C-alpha positions in Angstrom: 17.6 -11.8 255.3 16.3 -8.2 255.0 18.0 -7.9 251.5 16.2 -10.6 249.6 13.6 -10.1 247.0 10.9 -11.8 249.1 11.7 -9.9 252.2 11.6 -6.5 250.4 8.4 -7.5 248.6 6.8 -8.1 252.2 7.9 -4.8 253.3 6.6 -3.1 250.2 3.1 -4.7 250.7 3.0 -3.5 254.2 4.0 0.1 253.2 1.6 0.1 250.2 -1.3 -0.8 252.3 -0.7 1.8 254.9 -0.4 4.4 252.1 -3.4 3.3 249.8 -3.5 6.8 248.0 0.0 6.8 247.1 1.4 3.2 246.9 -1.4 0.9 245.4 0.7 0.4 242.3 3.8 -0.5 244.3 2.0 -2.8 246.5 0.4 -4.7 243.6 3.7 -5.2 242.0 5.3 -6.3 245.2 2.5 -8.8 245.7 3.3 -10.3 242.4 6.9 -10.7 243.2 5.9 -12.3 246.5 3.4 -14.6 244.9 6.3 -15.9 242.6 8.5 -16.3 245.5 5.9 -18.5 247.2 5.1 -20.3 244.0 8.9 -21.3 243.7 8.9 -22.6 247.2 5.9 -24.8 246.6 7.1 -26.1 243.4 9.9 -28.0 245.2 8.6 -31.6 246.0 8.9 -32.9 249.4 11.7 -35.3 250.3 11.1 -39.0 249.4 12.1 -40.4 252.9 11.9 -39.1 256.4 12.4 -40.1 259.9 9.0 -40.7 261.9 8.5 -41.7 265.7 5.3 -43.6 266.2 4.3 -45.5 269.4 7.6 -44.8 271.0 9.6 -46.4 268.0 11.6 -44.8 265.4 11.1 -45.5 261.7 12.2 -44.6 258.3 9.2 -43.8 256.0 9.6 -43.3 252.2 6.4 -42.3 250.1 6.7 -42.6 246.4 4.2 -40.7 244.3 3.0 -42.1 241.0 3.6 -38.8 239.2 7.0 -38.3 240.4 8.5 -41.7 241.0 8.9 -45.0 239.0 8.9 -48.2 241.2 10.6 -51.3 239.9 11.5 -54.7 241.2 15.0 -56.0 240.4 16.5 -59.4 241.3 19.3 -60.5 239.2 22.5 -58.5 237.9 24.0 -58.8 234.3 25.8 -62.2 235.3 22.5 -63.9 235.9 23.1 -63.9 239.7 21.1 -62.0 242.4 22.4 -58.6 243.2 22.6 -59.7 246.7 23.4 -56.3 248.1 21.6 -53.0 247.9 24.8 -51.0 247.5 25.9 -53.3 244.7 23.0 -52.7 242.8 23.0 -48.9 243.6 26.6 -48.6 242.3 25.8 -50.4 239.0 24.8 -48.8 235.7 21.3 -50.2 236.3 21.1 -48.5 239.4 21.9 -45.0 238.1 19.6 -42.3 239.5 18.3 -44.5 242.2 16.4 -42.7 244.9 15.6 -45.6 247.4 15.8 -49.3 247.6 14.5 -51.9 250.0 14.8 -55.6 250.4 11.5 -56.6 248.6 10.2 -60.1 249.8 11.3 -63.4 251.3 13.9 -65.5 249.6 15.4 -69.0 249.7 19.0 -69.9 250.2 19.8 -69.0 246.8 18.1 -65.7 247.1 15.4 -66.8 244.7 12.1 -65.5 245.8 9.8 -67.8 247.8 6.6 -66.6 246.1 5.3 -64.6 243.1 7.9 -62.6 241.4 7.1 -60.4 238.4 9.7 -58.2 236.6 9.2 -56.0 233.5 5.9 -58.0 232.9 7.5 -61.4 232.9 6.6 -63.7 235.7 9.6 -65.4 236.9 8.3 -67.1 239.8 4.5 -68.3 240.3 2.1 -67.4 243.0 2.7 -69.5 246.0 -0.6 -70.6 247.8 0.9 -73.6 249.8 0.7 -73.9 253.4 4.0 -74.0 255.4 5.8 -72.7 258.3 7.3 -69.2 258.8 6.1 -65.7 258.4 5.5 -66.1 254.6 3.0 -68.8 255.2 1.2 -66.8 257.9 -2.1 -66.4 256.2 -3.3 -64.3 254.8 0.0 -63.4 252.9 -0.1 -61.0 250.1 1.3 -59.4 246.9 2.5 -56.0 246.4 2.3 -55.0 242.6 2.6 -52.3 240.1 0.6 -51.9 236.9 0.7 -49.4 234.2 -2.0 -47.4 236.0 -0.9 -47.6 239.7 0.1 -49.9 242.5 -1.7 -52.1 245.1 -1.5 -54.6 247.8 -3.9 -57.5 247.8 -4.1 -60.7 250.0 -3.0 -63.7 247.9 -6.3 -65.2 247.1 -7.8 -61.7 246.2 -4.7 -61.4 243.8 -5.5 -64.7 242.3 -8.9 -63.8 241.6 -8.2 -60.5 240.2 -5.3 -61.4 238.0 -4.0 -57.7 237.6 -1.8 -57.0 234.8 1.3 -56.6 236.7 4.5 -55.1 235.4 6.2 -55.6 238.8 5.1 -57.8 241.7 6.5 -59.6 244.9 4.7 -61.9 247.1 5.5 -61.9 250.9 3.7 -62.3 254.2 2.0 -61.9 256.4 -0.6 -59.2 255.5 -0.1 -56.4 258.0 -3.3 -54.5 257.4 -6.2 -55.9 255.3 -8.9 -53.4 254.3 -8.2 -51.2 257.4 -8.2 -54.1 259.9 -4.9 -55.1 261.6 -4.1 -58.9 261.1 -6.1 -60.6 263.7 -3.1 -63.0 264.4 -1.0 -60.1 265.8 -1.0 -59.7 269.5 -0.3 -56.3 271.0 1.6 -58.1 273.9 3.7 -60.4 271.8 7.3 -60.9 272.9 8.6 -61.4 269.4 10.4 -58.1 268.6 12.3 -57.8 265.4 13.5 -55.2 262.8 10.8 -55.0 260.1 10.1 -53.6 256.7 6.9 -53.4 254.7 4.8 -51.8 252.1 1.4 -50.3 251.6 -0.5 -48.1 249.1 -2.5 -45.0 249.9 -4.3 -43.5 246.8 -1.4 -42.8 244.3 1.1 -43.2 247.0 3.2 -46.1 247.8 4.3 -46.1 251.5 7.6 -48.0 252.6 8.7 -48.2 256.2 11.5 -49.8 258.1 12.0 -49.8 261.8 15.0 -48.5 263.4 14.6 -50.8 266.3 13.0 -54.1 267.1 9.1 -53.9 267.1 6.1 -56.3 267.2 4.0 -57.2 264.3 1.0 -55.4 265.8 3.2 -52.2 266.6 4.3 -52.1 263.0 0.7 -52.7 261.4 -0.5 -49.9 263.6 2.1 -47.6 262.1 0.7 -48.3 258.7 -3.0 -47.8 259.6 -3.0 -45.3 262.3 0.3 -43.5 261.6 0.3 -43.4 257.8 -3.3 -43.9 256.9 -2.7 -47.0 254.9 -5.6 -49.4 254.6 -3.7 -52.4 253.1 -0.2 -53.1 254.0 2.2 -56.2 253.4 5.2 -57.3 255.6 8.4 -57.7 253.5 10.8 -59.2 256.1 12.5 -59.0 259.4 16.0 -59.0 260.8 17.4 -58.7 257.4 15.3 -55.7 256.8 17.5 -53.2 254.9 17.2 -49.8 253.1 19.2 -47.6 250.8 18.2 -44.0 251.3 21.2 -41.8 250.6 19.2 -38.6 251.2 19.0 -39.7 255.0 22.5 -41.2 255.0 21.3 -44.6 255.0 23.2 -47.3 253.0 22.5 -50.4 254.8 24.9 -53.3 253.9 25.1 -56.0 256.6 22.6 -58.5 255.3 22.2 -60.1 251.8 19.0 -59.6 250.1 17.0 -61.4 247.4 14.2 -59.4 245.5 14.8 -55.5 245.7 12.1 -52.8 245.4 13.8 -49.9 243.8 12.6 -46.2 243.3 13.7 -44.0 240.5 12.6 -40.5 239.4 10.0 -40.4 236.9 10.9 -38.7 233.6 9.8 -35.1 233.5 9.0 -35.1 237.2 10.3 -31.9 239.2 13.6 -32.3 241.0 14.3 -31.5 244.5 16.2 -28.3 245.1 
């Protein structure tokens, strides 16, 4: 609007430049005001989650930055039983300040993790390197983990060798993208279309994605590699895929969940305006 400080500053700059002999001082002062306005606009961080269309399919993508967000794994409530629903955790005292949550790995009938699960530095379930049926055992499967200095996604054998000091970790499968290569077991013409969600890491950013519609494994892997620039990504689950993203109005509740990946604001990080 014409009466705002930023608009007046722009007008003053133009006038000052046209009348250099009389308006240099005014233009300089106005430029400082405008710079302050622009700096204020830049200071507001981008939204955590957004809608994205890639390859003709719709997705919700959430990008958590290490300097602004804290990522945790949660499984059981104060009663010792799994939270079971994203909304139940979000409404609890433990969920205060929650920005985003997503089902975080495959689970058994009792909602216990199928593979490795680490919470607050405690390993509650060991690494699972057994063979078997189903997506979890489609090799290579992998581990998403958070340490004191960052986060990562590694194929299970590489995680077993590296032994990172994980504060939080969840094992799932299959790997979607491995060192920039799409899992060779995925077929671009597959007739298996499911709702899917997964996680990858790009530098200091943890990238979460969930499809809005059924997609192929190959399509989902391409989203991470080609659409989001992620070189290593892990499949979390399908069909039961759920997300709590209140800034987008998403509060999925239909399916029960086991492990939950939760994103909170990091103390001292700038707030969204």
